[in-house]
GUBAVEX-927239 format. One line per 4 residues: for each residue x, y, z of C-alpha. Coordinates in steps of 0.1 Angstrom, whole numbers. Example, Ala and Ser with C-alpha at 12.3 -4.5 7.8 and 13.67 -1.06 7.14 Angstrom:
// residues 2
123,-45,78 | 137,-11,71
//
This chain:
// residues 571
313,-491,2248 | 282,-488,2227 | 267,-456,2227 | 230,-454,2242
216,-443,2203 | 236,-473,2185 | 228,-500,2216 | 188,-492,2206
193,-494,2172 | 212,-526,2178 | 184,-539,2199 | 157,-532,2171
172,-549,2145 | 177,-579,2168 | 139,-579,2173 | 134,-574,2135
115,-539,2136 | 140,-524,2112 | 159,-538,2082 | 194,-549,2086
225,-545,2068 | 232,-576,2059 | 220,-614,2059 | 246,-642,2053
221,-669,2040 | 222,-706,2040 | 255,-711,2057 | 265,-732,2089
278,-716,2118 | 307,-734,2140 | 298,-725,2174 | 329,-718,2192
304,-716,2226 | 280,-743,2225 | 303,-762,2209 | 289,-777,2174
279,-767,2137 | 245,-762,2131 | 228,-747,2101 | 223,-707,2106
214,-674,2087 | 234,-647,2103 | 224,-613,2106 | 246,-582,2105
238,-543,2113 | 264,-517,2121 | 290,-542,2118 | 275,-564,2148
260,-596,2146 | 223,-596,2160 | 211,-628,2156 | 200,-656,2131
169,-640,2113 | 155,-608,2100 | 128,-595,2085 | 146,-577,2057
183,-572,2052 | 196,-542,2024 | 222,-571,2013 | 220,-609,2010
250,-629,2008 | 246,-665,1997 | 267,-690,2012 | 251,-725,2004
275,-753,2020 | 299,-733,2036 | 308,-729,2069 | 310,-696,2089
339,-694,2116 | 347,-661,2138 | 377,-644,2129 | 410,-656,2136
432,-645,2162 | 468,-643,2165 | 477,-643,2200 | 512,-630,2198
530,-616,2168 | 557,-593,2157 | 545,-576,2126 | 579,-561,2119
590,-601,2117 | 571,-596,2082 | 596,-569,2071 | 568,-548,2059
545,-521,2073 | 509,-530,2090 | 488,-520,2057 | 511,-547,2038
507,-572,2068 | 469,-570,2067 | 469,-573,2032 | 487,-602,2034
468,-622,2066 | 434,-608,2060 | 426,-633,2031 | 436,-663,2057
408,-655,2079 | 429,-635,2102 | 412,-608,2114 | 427,-600,2149
461,-595,2155 | 477,-588,2194 | 511,-572,2186 | 539,-565,2202
561,-538,2187 | 594,-546,2207 | 615,-547,2175 | 606,-515,2162
606,-502,2199 | 643,-511,2206 | 651,-492,2176 | 627,-458,2179
614,-462,2213 | 581,-447,2221 | 578,-434,2188 | 580,-466,2172
551,-477,2193 | 532,-454,2182 | 543,-455,2149 | 530,-495,2147
496,-480,2163 | 491,-452,2143 | 497,-477,2110 | 470,-495,2123
446,-472,2118 | 420,-476,2089 | 433,-511,2078 | 403,-541,2078
423,-557,2107 | 420,-555,2148 | 455,-548,2159 | 458,-544,2198
493,-537,2212 | 509,-553,2242 | 534,-530,2254 | 573,-543,2250
583,-550,2287 | 620,-556,2279 | 636,-525,2256 | 663,-532,2258
658,-573,2264 | 687,-570,2288 | 720,-549,2301 | 741,-568,2278
736,-555,2245 | 729,-520,2231 | 698,-510,2218 | 684,-480,2204
662,-465,2230 | 648,-472,2263 | 614,-478,2271 | 613,-474,2309
580,-469,2331 | 576,-434,2324 | 576,-441,2289 | 550,-468,2292
527,-452,2315 | 518,-424,2288 | 515,-455,2261 | 495,-475,2282
467,-445,2278 | 471,-452,2242 | 434,-470,2221 | 445,-500,2213
467,-508,2243 | 456,-536,2261 | 487,-549,2284 | 521,-555,2291
545,-580,2266 | 562,-605,2271 | 587,-608,2300 | 618,-620,2285
643,-611,2313 | 629,-637,2332 | 660,-635,2358 | 648,-602,2366
619,-609,2376 | 629,-637,2398 | 657,-615,2414 | 632,-590,2417
651,-562,2396 | 634,-529,2410 | 625,-515,2375 | 610,-541,2360
591,-548,2391 | 574,-512,2382 | 567,-519,2347 | 547,-550,2357
531,-529,2384 | 524,-504,2362 | 503,-531,2339 | 477,-527,2367
449,-552,2360 | 460,-558,2326 | 476,-590,2310 | 512,-594,2313
522,-619,2291 | 554,-642,2297 | 585,-655,2277 | 604,-683,2298
625,-708,2278 | 629,-739,2302 | 623,-721,2334 | 609,-748,2358
599,-753,2391 | 601,-725,2421 | 616,-703,2400 | 588,-708,2372
560,-706,2403 | 582,-669,2412 | 580,-658,2383 | 538,-664,2376
535,-650,2407 | 544,-615,2394 | 512,-619,2378 | 523,-633,2342
499,-656,2328 | 512,-671,2295 | 540,-685,2275 | 550,-692,2241
585,-705,2244 | 577,-743,2255 | 593,-765,2232 | 585,-800,2248
554,-816,2260 | 570,-820,2296 | 577,-781,2300 | 542,-770,2287
527,-796,2310 | 544,-779,2338 | 533,-745,2329 | 500,-753,2321
499,-776,2355 | 508,-741,2368 | 479,-724,2356 | 496,-703,2323
479,-705,2292 | 498,-723,2262 | 506,-701,2230 | 513,-729,2203
536,-716,2184 | 544,-723,2145 | 565,-696,2136 | 591,-696,2106
621,-700,2130 | 606,-720,2157 | 578,-746,2152 | 564,-759,2184
531,-767,2172 | 531,-807,2165 | 553,-814,2198 | 525,-798,2219
495,-808,2206 | 494,-843,2224 | 487,-822,2254 | 457,-810,2245
422,-825,2260 | 386,-816,2261 | 393,-808,2295 | 418,-784,2293
417,-771,2257 | 405,-734,2267 | 439,-725,2278 | 455,-726,2245
457,-704,2219 | 475,-701,2182 | 502,-678,2179 | 528,-671,2147
552,-649,2172 | 580,-644,2140 | 567,-657,2107 | 582,-649,2074
569,-635,2043 | 573,-668,2020 | 560,-685,2047 | 528,-665,2051
520,-664,2015 | 527,-698,2007 | 514,-719,2037 | 493,-691,2052
488,-677,2092 | 465,-690,2116 | 445,-710,2090 | 478,-728,2088
477,-739,2124 | 442,-749,2119 | 447,-773,2090 | 479,-787,2107
460,-792,2142 | 433,-808,2120 | 453,-830,2104 | 473,-840,2132
439,-857,2150 | 424,-825,2168 | 391,-818,2169 | 381,-791,2143
359,-772,2168 | 384,-774,2194 | 411,-761,2168 | 386,-734,2160
384,-723,2200 | 422,-722,2200 | 421,-702,2164 | 396,-678,2179
376,-676,2209 | 402,-689,2235 | 427,-658,2227 | 394,-632,2231
386,-648,2264 | 423,-645,2274 | 429,-607,2265 | 393,-599,2274
381,-593,2240 | 344,-593,2248 | 329,-590,2212 | 357,-609,2195
359,-652,2191 | 322,-660,2181 | 294,-657,2156 | 264,-651,2182
241,-616,2192 | 262,-590,2203 | 295,-601,2186 | 315,-584,2161
312,-596,2127 | 343,-605,2120 | 341,-638,2100 | 360,-664,2082
344,-685,2055 | 354,-720,2053 | 350,-742,2028 | 347,-775,2053
360,-785,2082 | 383,-815,2072 | 407,-795,2055 | 392,-759,2060
403,-733,2035 | 394,-694,2036 | 371,-687,2007 | 358,-652,2017
366,-629,2050 | 338,-603,2063 | 355,-576,2089 | 328,-554,2108
303,-570,2085 | 320,-557,2053 | 332,-581,2029 | 368,-576,2024
385,-606,2013 | 375,-630,1986 | 395,-663,1974 | 430,-651,1987
428,-619,1978 | 423,-583,1997 | 392,-567,1980 | 392,-537,2008
403,-504,1999 | 431,-491,2022 | 443,-455,2023 | 481,-454,2021
502,-447,2051 | 525,-415,2052 | 560,-424,2046 | 581,-433,2075
609,-414,2086 | 644,-431,2073 | 668,-426,2098 | 706,-434,2089
723,-459,2107 | 752,-448,2133 | 778,-471,2130 | 815,-463,2140
842,-467,2116 | 854,-500,2109 | 883,-516,2090 | 889,-557,2086
910,-554,2118 | 875,-548,2135 | 869,-586,2131 | 903,-599,2144
900,-627,2169 | 931,-631,2191 | 936,-665,2204 | 929,-676,2239
942,-708,2258 | 922,-741,2254 | 888,-748,2237 | 864,-720,2225
828,-715,2235 | 813,-715,2198 | 773,-713,2190 | 760,-743,2176
729,-740,2153 | 697,-760,2159 | 680,-763,2130 | 644,-753,2131
647,-740,2162 | 659,-703,2178 | 676,-720,2211 | 714,-724,2204
737,-751,2220 | 771,-742,2237 | 800,-762,2219 | 837,-762,2230
854,-765,2199 | 890,-756,2188 | 888,-733,2158 | 915,-727,2131
945,-704,2142 | 972,-689,2121 | 1001,-663,2141 | 981,-659,2174
948,-651,2154 | 914,-671,2151 | 903,-679,2113 | 871,-691,2101
877,-724,2090 | 848,-741,2067 | 866,-771,2068 | 850,-779,2107
823,-752,2098 | 834,-729,2122 | 830,-694,2113 | 839,-660,2127
801,-642,2138 | 806,-608,2146 | 773,-581,2160 | 781,-543,2151
763,-515,2171 | 747,-497,2148 | 722,-472,2167 | 750,-450,2187
784,-455,2172 | 795,-465,2205 | 822,-486,2181 | 808,-517,2200
818,-551,2179 | 810,-584,2196 | 828,-613,2180 | 823,-649,2182
821,-684,2164 | 790,-702,2152 | 787,-740,2140 | 760,-749,2114
764,-722,2085 | 784,-743,2062 | 790,-714,2044 | 824,-720,2020
829,-687,2012 | 815,-651,2015 | 795,-633,2042 | 760,-630,2055
745,-598,2074 | 714,-584,2083 | 703,-556,2105 | 672,-577,2116
690,-590,2145 | 665,-594,2179 | 661,-580,2198 | 682,-550,2199
682,-549,2160 | 724,-544,2156 | 740,-557,2125 | 750,-594,2130
774,-611,2100 | 789,-641,2095 | 814,-650,2074 | 846,-668,2062
868,-640,2061 | 872,-602,2075 | 871,-586,2042 | 838,-605,2036
820,-594,2069 | 834,-560,2065 | 819,-556,2027 | 789,-570,2039
783,-547,2073 | 788,-514,2048 | 765,-529,2025 | 737,-530,2052
748,-496,2061 | 746,-483,2025 | 709,-496,2023 | 705,-484,2055
693,-515,2066 | 682,-550,2051 | 699,-581,2042 | 728,-589,2020
746,-619,2006 | 785,-609,1995 | 812,-626,1975 | 847,-611,1969
836,-578,1981 | 806,-579,1963 | 770,-581,1971 | 754,-609,1954
719,-605,1966 | 704,-576,1987 | 671,-564,2001 | 667,-533,2017
645,-525,2053 | 651,-488,2053 | 622,-481,2077 | 641,-485,2111
666,-513,2097 | 636,-534,2100 | 606,-532,2076 | 598,-522,2036
572,-504,2023 | 569,-525,1996 | 545,-555,1990 | 547,-586,2010
552,-604,1977 | 581,-580,1965 | 598,-586,2000 | 597,-625,2002
613,-624,1965 | 638,-603,1978 | 641,-626,2007 | 643,-657,1984
671,-642,1963 | 689,-637,1994 | 685,-672,2001 | 697,-685,1970
729,-665,1969 | 735,-679,2000 | 728,-716,1993 | 757,-707,1960
777,-695,1991 | 775,-734,2007 | 750,-725,2033 | 728,-757,2044
705,-742,2062 | 667,-733,2049 | 670,-699,2062 | 702,-690,2072
688,-651,2077 | 660,-658,2101 | 687,-682,2116 | 710,-652,2117
689,-627,2130 | 683,-650,2166 | 720,-655,2175 | 723,-623,2190
694,-625,2211 | 705,-630,2248 | 672,-646,2263 | 668,-677,2245
695,-706,2259 | 724,-710,2255 | 747,-693,2240 | 743,-659,2220
763,-631,2212 | 755,-595,2214 | 777,-559,2206 | 789,-564,2238
802,-601,2237 | 795,-636,2243 | 760,-641,2266 | 760,-680,2283
718,-673,2286 | 714,-697,2317 | 738,-681,2338 | 730,-648,2323
761,-633,2319 | 790,-624,2292 | 820,-647,2290 | 850,-649,2273
852,-667,2237 | 880,-689,2254 | 873,-713,2284
//
């Protein structure tokens, strides 16, 4: 809320009665409310836009032949997926024009619980990026896995009072909504009049209607035009996702029309460091949408204004009096590139680099992983009758197929089979030393030797490992434990490449460039082991997510996601 004195000063500045702080001179404004581009100067005072002219300004910045657009808004992101802390994330995305993100910290909440959410909120202070938080609704995501924490209604009630918290994040447990799980219903009711985001892949018909009747208003899991069309027709806002593991933007763009475009917004969800550094963030989605035929003004509305309106951020999403001076300066509209970024009326980025100074946050507490004793026999799978349920990877997607395959068996024990590309997969519980080890099979990695492991394993973030032999898998898990979390590629019991992620086993405190280089080294090592996937560690991290169809593996076993139950490996 604007204080009385500040409001009166802004009114005086808007009327030209006093000198303003800043005048952006000579540019053209992309007005997302009226829907057009017009030559206009922009006057800024106390971080707010006060009009399009002024009597005098303390500072004048010439932006001749450039386009001024509202700062971009990412409508749904897990900052933890960038594998860096909030300040380092801001350092990377702000130069791309992103000035606001709607963060769902359920990754770190699954490890540290309420403390994890507060860590993200605390880390977002004094950075040139608005970080609004939607509270994790499903920690743990299901009762078929072991997470490091539980966020119940009481914990959420306390967090809802925190500054920057604006609603309830993606309700992944859609069966829990449909069948009215009491605790989940309490969480949704707790949100009151605040927004509740959705997560309902392939949900349709009466079940979709039931899900929406719980007050859930958006979805970012649409993978087909028909699915998005039904959800839009049912009143949902469609989040157009272009992440590193799931890319649905091109598939869904044809659905957008002038009549319905205000019900779409861009989200990254999970975007890895290298993709942010090389391709960009929301600006990358903006360019792709325009390149594929979307009107530039509509694309800009989806990049900013639509999200501001959906989330009730009344002073964001437009360049107009009374709005915050969060501005992305573009070199044009045909293939827009961000050349400058103003945050609250202050120049914070230029030509791809952050120039704003940031205080380094206090170091996070590095807690050791709690893993029960393991041996090579921990990875032994006894053979059963008939074919085995095998996870089939779908390249470029986080959904999987449920395959019925006959694995290689010797002396009653299942072995990894590189000829058929049927490899052993394991999920090791790492929060409470329960000794849980979920065992399964996967096809699609094409590993010929060695093993790959990561502690970034959605959503409970146990350790997930795939390998060609039990000894290799054990060595990979041991390496992860020794680093207190991270990524590793192993051959012959030796780590070929690794990336430590000591903050909750999810984040590094290094710059994003260093993290990206570490990921690249791990991916290159995986390719040297025969892996054919673009990013095998990203693919691996989603194989334990039991809310995305069809077949997944947790520390408690194999999950048939459509049936929402644990199933035996052998049919």
